C-alpha positions as MATLAB code, in Angstrom:
seq = 'XXXXXXXXXXXXXXXXXXXXXXXXXXXXXXXXXXXXXXXXXXXXXXXXXXXXXXXXXXXXXXXXXXXXXXXXXXXXXXXXXXXXXXXXXXXXXXXXXXXXXXXXXXXXXXXXXXXXXXXXXXXXXXXXXXXXXXXXXXXXXXXXXXXXXXXXXXXXXXXXXXXXXXXXXXXXXXXXXXXXXXXXXXXXXXXXXXXXXXXXXXXXXXXXXXXXXXXXXXXXXXXXXXXXXXXXXXXXXXXXXXXXXXXXXXXXXXXXXXXXXXXXXXXXXXXXXXXXXXXXXXXXXXXXXXXXXXXXXXXXXXXXXXXXXXXXXXXXXXXXXXXXXXXXXXXXXXXXXXXXXXXXXXXX';
ca = [
     -36.416   19.201  -62.183;
     -35.477   19.679  -58.561;
     -31.946   19.059  -57.496;
     -31.618   17.493  -54.070;
     -28.274   19.037  -52.238;
     -27.082   16.998  -49.114;
     -25.721   19.166  -46.593;
     -23.088   17.117  -45.172;
     -20.349   20.143  -43.161;
     -21.002   23.757  -43.002;
     -17.294   23.769  -43.163;
     -17.311   22.015  -46.440;
     -19.506   24.662  -47.567;
     -17.506   27.288  -46.504;
     -14.231   25.920  -47.927;
     -14.683   23.728  -50.703;
     -14.364   20.251  -51.827;
     -10.508   18.935  -51.678;
      -7.597   16.829  -50.466;
      -5.934   20.133  -49.126;
      -5.319   20.399  -45.456;
      -7.525   23.193  -43.735;
      -5.366   25.498  -41.756;
      -7.285   27.150  -39.576;
      -5.454   27.215  -36.851;
      -2.119   29.073  -36.321;
      -0.382   27.079  -33.095;
       2.681   29.806  -33.600;
       0.314   32.865  -33.377;
      -1.002   32.268  -29.743;
       0.742   32.307  -26.291;
       1.931   29.847  -24.301;
      -0.912   30.916  -21.672;
      -3.860   30.788  -24.028;
      -2.536   26.959  -25.112;
      -2.107   25.920  -21.588;
      -5.565   27.601  -20.519;
      -7.230   26.714  -23.503;
      -6.180   22.937  -24.067;
      -4.502   21.893  -21.022;
      -1.110   21.659  -22.251;
       2.131   22.998  -23.122;
       3.094   23.921  -26.571;
       5.997   21.480  -26.293;
       3.955   18.782  -25.508;
       1.314   19.593  -27.895;
       3.934   19.562  -30.609;
       5.325   16.416  -29.311;
       1.809   15.227  -29.565;
       1.452   15.888  -33.178;
       4.594   14.176  -33.866;
       3.135   11.099  -31.827;
      -0.060   10.995  -34.077;
       0.554   12.782  -37.169;
       0.270    9.237  -39.331;
      -2.557    8.392  -38.022;
      -4.561   11.221  -38.066;
      -3.246   11.972  -41.549;
      -4.587    8.727  -42.926;
      -7.959    9.186  -41.390;
      -8.702   12.408  -43.188;
      -6.953   11.977  -46.451;
     -10.063   11.521  -48.008;
     -11.805   14.560  -47.610;
     -10.434   18.064  -47.106;
      -8.759   17.219  -44.152;
      -8.610   19.090  -41.068;
      -4.680   19.167  -39.763;
      -2.992   16.991  -37.200;
      -2.531   19.764  -35.187;
      -6.405   21.325  -35.313;
      -7.471   17.969  -34.803;
      -5.334   17.076  -31.600;
      -6.178   20.609  -30.216;
     -10.053   20.320  -30.923;
      -9.500   16.973  -28.733;
      -7.485   18.118  -26.074;
     -10.003   21.045  -25.705;
     -12.908   18.531  -25.486;
     -10.891   16.311  -22.978;
      -9.834   19.226  -20.490;
     -12.960   20.924  -20.823;
     -15.609   18.319  -20.959;
     -17.991   20.112  -23.763;
     -18.135   20.912  -27.406;
     -18.488   24.702  -26.509;
     -19.053   26.946  -29.499;
     -16.246   28.890  -28.112;
     -13.713   26.125  -28.826;
     -14.503   25.271  -32.217;
     -14.152   29.434  -32.971;
     -11.158   29.525  -31.440;
      -9.823   27.018  -33.874;
     -12.071   27.852  -36.554;
     -14.274   24.675  -37.225;
     -17.621   23.923  -36.572;
     -19.265   21.837  -33.547;
     -19.744   18.970  -35.811;
     -16.313   18.503  -37.013;
     -15.011   19.379  -33.484;
     -16.932   15.886  -32.538;
     -15.337   14.261  -35.774;
     -11.724   15.015  -34.433;
     -12.762   14.125  -31.203;
     -13.763   10.519  -32.699;
     -10.626   10.274  -34.750;
      -7.600   11.227  -31.827;
      -9.588    9.315  -29.477;
      -9.343    6.205  -32.161;
      -5.569    7.128  -32.445;
      -4.523    7.798  -28.705;
      -6.433    4.115  -28.029;
      -4.133    2.279  -30.557;
      -1.014    3.692  -29.062;
      -2.105    2.307  -25.517;
      -0.202   -0.776  -26.076;
       3.009    0.769  -26.302;
       2.369    3.695  -23.529;
       0.775    1.601  -21.082;
       2.254   -1.405  -19.501;
       4.369   -3.612  -17.484;
       6.942   -4.377  -19.532;
       9.965   -2.102  -18.499;
      13.521   -2.716  -17.921;
      15.072   -4.027  -14.429;
      16.689   -0.304  -13.695;
      13.228    1.276  -14.052;
      11.346   -1.492  -11.782;
      14.277   -1.335   -9.256;
      13.826    2.705   -9.139;
      10.231    2.415   -8.759;
      10.870   -0.258   -5.885;
      12.923    2.322   -4.366;
      10.268    5.371   -4.616;
       7.397    3.302   -2.874;
       9.734    2.201   -0.224;
      10.321    6.102    0.432;
       6.791    6.870    0.889;
       6.505    4.509    4.239;
       8.956    1.792    4.366;
       6.687   -0.906    2.692;
       9.656   -3.068    0.235;
       9.312   -4.812   -3.182;
       6.289   -3.017   -4.099;
       5.902   -3.165   -8.140;
       2.489   -1.106   -8.433;
      -1.083   -0.411   -6.172;
      -4.099   -1.301   -7.869;
      -7.738    0.297   -7.432;
     -11.021    0.788   -9.409;
     -12.688    4.340  -10.116;
     -15.840    4.944  -11.542;
     -16.727    7.319  -14.528;
     -20.390    8.473  -15.063;
     -21.855    7.733  -18.104;
     -25.376    8.313  -19.882;
     -27.888    5.461  -19.843;
     -26.974    2.498  -22.598;
     -31.107    1.932  -23.029;
     -33.718    1.575  -20.353;
     -33.227   -2.520  -20.086;
     -29.461   -2.489  -19.507;
     -28.913   -2.179  -15.547;
     -25.543   -3.905  -16.211;
     -23.902   -0.039  -15.591;
     -26.232    1.070  -12.903;
     -23.635    0.782   -9.706;
     -24.371    0.972   -5.907;
     -25.143    4.413   -5.975;
     -27.431    4.313   -8.468;
     -26.237    6.226  -11.724;
     -24.700    4.231  -14.715;
     -21.127    4.556  -15.108;
     -17.654    2.597  -16.317;
     -15.861    1.335  -13.620;
     -12.406    1.194  -14.421;
      -9.424   -0.528  -13.001;
      -5.737    1.184  -12.886;
      -2.173   -0.074  -12.009;
       0.302    2.716  -11.385;
       3.445    3.204   -9.982;
       5.147    5.564   -7.488;
       5.062    8.342   -9.935;
       1.425    7.919  -11.235;
       2.543    6.345  -14.199;
      -0.100    3.901  -15.240;
       0.628    0.644  -15.450;
      -2.475   -1.104  -16.759;
      -5.764    0.566  -17.474;
      -9.015   -1.142  -18.073;
     -11.568    1.299  -18.658;
     -14.224   -1.556  -19.937;
     -16.138   -2.960  -16.727;
     -19.799   -2.050  -16.338;
     -20.748   -0.310  -13.101;
     -22.642   -2.441  -11.520;
     -19.724   -4.841  -11.044;
     -17.355   -5.062   -8.045;
     -14.169   -4.147   -7.958;
     -12.625   -7.593   -6.926;
     -15.023   -9.401   -9.454;
     -13.083   -7.137  -12.325;
      -9.596   -7.949  -11.002;
     -10.418  -11.669  -10.961;
     -11.331  -10.943  -14.614;
      -8.465   -8.880  -15.071;
      -5.527   -9.386  -17.646;
      -3.501   -8.278  -14.652;
      -4.886  -11.179  -12.648;
      -4.461  -13.586  -15.156;
      -1.333  -12.483  -16.221;
       0.232  -12.357  -12.440;
      -1.659  -15.654  -11.405;
       0.343  -17.429  -14.242;
       3.699  -16.432  -13.521;
       5.577  -18.931  -11.215;
       8.727  -16.452   -9.696;
       7.087  -13.041   -8.103;
       9.836  -10.149   -8.073;
       7.565   -8.683   -5.507;
       4.017   -7.405   -4.738;
       1.531   -5.342   -5.452;
      -1.155   -3.394   -2.985;
      -4.716   -3.505   -3.327;
      -6.796   -2.677   -0.485;
      -9.505   -4.585    1.445;
     -11.902   -5.325   -1.511;
      -8.995   -7.249   -2.929;
      -7.750  -10.863   -2.465;
      -4.679  -11.304   -0.374;
      -2.428  -13.265   -3.067;
       1.379  -14.425   -2.682;
       1.871  -11.290   -5.033;
      -0.968   -8.656   -3.543;
      -0.219   -7.529   -0.317;
      -3.924   -6.424    1.172;
      -4.054   -4.526    4.756;
      -4.711   -6.781    7.996;
      -8.479   -6.772    8.471;
      -8.283   -7.211   12.050;
      -4.935   -6.095   13.314;
      -3.743   -6.928   16.977;
      -0.624   -6.198   17.121;
       1.379   -2.815   16.911;
       3.431   -4.110   13.676;
      -0.109   -5.088   12.423;
      -1.514   -1.370   12.702;
       1.976    0.335   11.557;
       2.057   -1.914    8.093;
      -1.576   -1.245    7.651;
      -0.846    2.987    8.029;
       2.405    2.286    5.751;
      -0.158    0.169    3.414;
      -2.589    3.389    3.339;
      -0.007    5.738    2.739;
       1.139    3.852   -0.258;
      -1.763    2.789   -1.969;
      -3.414    6.182   -2.067;
      -0.916    6.983   -4.759;
      -3.439    5.307   -6.790;
      -6.068    7.680   -5.768;
      -4.181   10.151   -6.550;
      -3.335    9.403   -9.650;
      -7.326    8.839  -10.546;
      -7.918   12.330   -8.857;
      -5.192   14.100  -10.794;
      -6.611   12.435  -14.216;
     -10.023   13.623  -13.064;
      -8.418   17.277  -12.794;
      -7.056   17.386  -16.117;
      -9.448   15.892  -17.932;
     -12.856   17.359  -16.989;
     -14.760   15.130  -19.287;
     -13.872   12.367  -16.801;
     -14.800   14.176  -13.372;
     -18.828   14.588  -13.737;
     -18.979   18.405  -13.436;
     -19.585   18.579  -16.983;
     -22.040   15.887  -16.295;
     -21.773   12.212  -17.486;
     -20.279   11.401  -21.012;
     -22.811   11.727  -23.593;
     -22.047    8.567  -25.956;
     -22.414    4.941  -26.298;
     -20.257    2.771  -23.232;
     -18.240    1.674  -26.194;
     -17.176    5.194  -26.764;
     -17.166    5.782  -23.497;
     -14.446    3.462  -22.542;
     -12.100    4.473  -25.420;
     -12.460    8.345  -24.330;
     -11.222    7.091  -20.803;
      -8.473    5.228  -21.803;
      -7.484    7.872  -24.562;
      -6.978   10.328  -21.130;
      -5.286    7.844  -19.572;
      -2.911    7.447  -22.849;
      -2.464   11.050  -22.844;
      -1.605   10.869  -18.883;
       0.900    8.734  -19.220;
       2.644   10.139  -22.503;
       2.793   13.115  -20.318;
       4.450   12.227  -17.630;
       6.932   10.461  -19.903;
       7.760   13.675  -21.513;
       8.249   15.316  -18.464;
       5.180   16.797  -16.739;
       4.330   16.165  -13.500;
       1.630   13.641  -12.699;
       0.166   15.923   -9.822;
      -0.013   19.003  -11.048;
      -3.569   19.447  -11.704;
      -4.489   16.925   -8.700;
      -7.957   17.638   -6.960;
      -7.757   17.653   -3.387;
     -11.075   16.576   -2.586;
     -11.636   12.696   -2.611;
     -14.118   11.407   -5.717;
     -17.231   10.009   -4.310;
     -16.778    6.215   -4.999;
     -19.409    3.815   -4.262;
     -18.981    1.181   -1.329;
     -18.188   -2.418   -2.183;
     -18.375   -5.144   -1.021;
     -17.651   -8.714   -1.844;
     -18.235  -10.220   -4.664;
     -17.737  -14.156   -3.336;
     -16.214  -15.167   -0.013;
     -12.686  -16.864   -1.538;
     -10.633  -19.427    0.721;
      -7.613  -17.727    2.347;
      -4.287  -18.285    0.486;
      -2.400  -19.676    3.743;
       1.278  -19.071    1.664;
       0.046  -15.333    0.975;
      -1.040  -14.988    4.773;
       2.692  -16.341    5.837;
       4.305  -13.654    3.167;
       2.312  -10.574    4.354;
       3.331  -11.919    7.813;
       6.869  -12.097    7.805;
       6.781   -8.639    5.652;
       5.170   -7.118    8.682;
       7.676   -9.095   11.157;
      10.955   -7.821    8.903;
       9.889   -4.487    8.575;
       7.244   -3.339   10.614;
       7.610   -4.693   14.357;
];
């Protein structure tokens, strides 16, 4: 009688079945330089990340011969920072490409679960005040709480019929809305919007917009570029500057708003899976969205651990699509008054 054998994983064939964790790679045996060049982060940060995600990753692998949390995290970092499942990456840590893929899935889910803890506006007053002072030192705009912008991440076409992810440049993408503080720390990251949606349309559907519109009193304002609507809590450039004060304000606004673009460039450069140099992300839009969010969480965790946001900043400006207006919007006269008072008080 013929016996059918299903080959599930070459690792399983090599190491057998059971509940023992497989220690394929010993982080203690390699140099700091190897960890940084291969996985994109220093040793101390990798240790911190292991402790942060250990419980979650151990639960996800408890029913099979588990790959240790350390190896899972290194596999995921290797993918995020290189942008590919290279054979040499799997060889370096002793797992197959199939296992690499599962590790990336597990770590991505674990990081996405941490997103509410790591990305958010809920900060103490001292931290908020410090951020306002840091923004003010950039170009003299007071009471700035954050800067907002969108950026496109290329993905594979979901299917032939779905054109919602085709942006104005003609490629499939996810349009991500980011809000950050003066240090590049993300206060909000919405990574699930189809590339065909324009920035201001995304903004008006975002959780950030809904939250700030519902607030009666605002401690300051956010900055958005000319594609965004002027609000009492969102300052935009003067579209048709007439006075020298208007021009000075616009220059200060551009210099301050640039922080969110620098943050996006730094994230793309550190996490090469997002920068397009290795091609587009080869997954469904939902999984691509999770990978992008996982990289955003890693960005914040690294900053909160003392790493510099701009260490890996790219110098070239990413090629983003030109955006038109979603729909003409009535001018908010109170917002115009607030902006004019700001210009007269600080730029006249």
